[in-house]
VOGU-3710 file (C-alpha; in Angstrom, 3 decimals, decimal comma):
1> msifenlkip> 102,137/107,695/93,099  103,514/109,797/90,277  105,202/108,625/87,165  108,517/109,748/88,505  108,231/107,622/91,659  107,506/104,579/89,437  110,901/105,066/87,876  112,704/104,482/91,209  112,163/100,698/91,026  113,785/100,272/87,575
11> aeslynkkck> 116,637/102,768/88,420  117,417/100,694/91,600  117,453/97,476/89,630  120,676/98,808/87,893  122,567/99,152/91,206  125,432/96,495/91,004  127,620/97,613/93,948  127,458/98,346/97,543  129,328/101,264/99,228  130,055/102,667/102,546
21> vyeyttsrdt> 129,545/106,447/103,361  131,660/108,234/105,969  131,307/111,737/107,289  133,522/113,911/109,236  132,153/115,096/112,581  133,684/117,499/114,905  133,870/116,776/118,687  135,279/118,537/121,636  137,482/116,812/124,188  135,995/117,838/127,472
31> atgidstkes> 139,247/117,530/129,413  141,368/119,800/127,195  138,662/121,820/125,328  140,248/121,006/121,979  138,093/120,369/118,875  138,975/117,455/116,682  137,597/116,171/113,471  137,003/112,422/113,112  135,663/110,165/110,576  132,476/108,185/111,303
41> ekyndvpcri> 130,568/105,636/109,202  127,224/106,962/108,333  125,840/104,223/106,071  126,951/100,684/105,185  126,003/98,451/102,205  124,258/101,318/100,325  123,139/99,784/96,900  124,777/101,864/94,190  126,253/102,189/90,670  129,313/103,931/89,705
51> syksipnasq> 129,652/105,447/86,189  133,007/106,426/84,517  132,309/109,266/82,091  135,694/109,253/80,405  138,933/107,291/80,038  141,613/108,602/82,477  144,010/111,120/81,108  147,406/111,851/82,784  148,399/115,551/83,071  152,124/116,124/83,603
61> tdtgssltqs> 153,063/118,771/86,178  156,249/119,774/87,666  155,691/117,481/90,679  154,126/114,449/88,959  151,373/113,085/86,797  147,763/113,790/87,794  144,924/111,597/86,736  141,651/113,277/85,770  138,336/111,273/85,277  134,822/112,064/85,675
71> irlfcspdyd> 133,237/109,559/88,197  129,697/109,625/89,284  127,772/107,631/91,933  124,121/106,775/91,515  122,111/105,627/94,579  118,770/105,909/96,144  117,536/109,519/97,213  116,586/107,938/100,667  120,213/108,371/101,777  121,317/111,697/102,997
81> iqpgskiscq> 124,836/112,008/101,711  126,533/115,363/102,513  129,094/117,230/100,374  132,555/116,229/101,374  131,628/112,679/102,498  134,184/109,865/101,879  132,804/106,890/99,998  134,446/103,446/99,746  133,184/101,052/97,152  134,806/97,588/96,506
91> gkvykssgep> 138,331/98,612/97,583  138,359/102,095/96,020  138,066/105,291/98,061  136,461/108,369/96,699  136,029/111,978/97,991  132,631/113,557/97,349  133,104/116,708/95,476  129,922/118,663/96,003  126,111/118,761/96,450  124,269/115,628/95,252
101> avytshqeie> 121,805/116,108/92,505  118,743/114,538/94,018  115,801/113,395/91,852  112,700/111,535/92,698  114,012/108,231/91,386  117,745/108,437/92,300  120,598/110,796/93,244  123,842/111,571/91,476  127,116/112,516/93,200  130,292/113,654/91,457
111> lileqewa> 133,249/111,643/92,991  137,057/112,177/92,981  139,296/109,242/93,483  141,294/109,784/96,678  144,491/108,650/95,077  144,868/110,987/92,196  148,467/110,800/91,396  150,012/108,271/89,058
//
């Protein structure tokens, strides 16, 4: 066991929340031949931690105020979370915004709050 694998246990001790991970899958209706996308739950009760990097700023546009904030999800690298997955954690819903940064001890995923308008 390497020194980096030994860091996994202390990193996981910091997880103070549980989240659900949803992925979008494409299925074809055999009767009509129409492809449709549906949301399906991939993981339930994933131990995690959410980090807020900045205080939310409101940007005024012609159509409303947009909130911007850097939100990052930390969880075990054992979970295969794809880019574009939807993540629900304690009543808040987030969109995954890219490839997870996977390390030996943990993975980091940038999130976007699904409700961005003030």
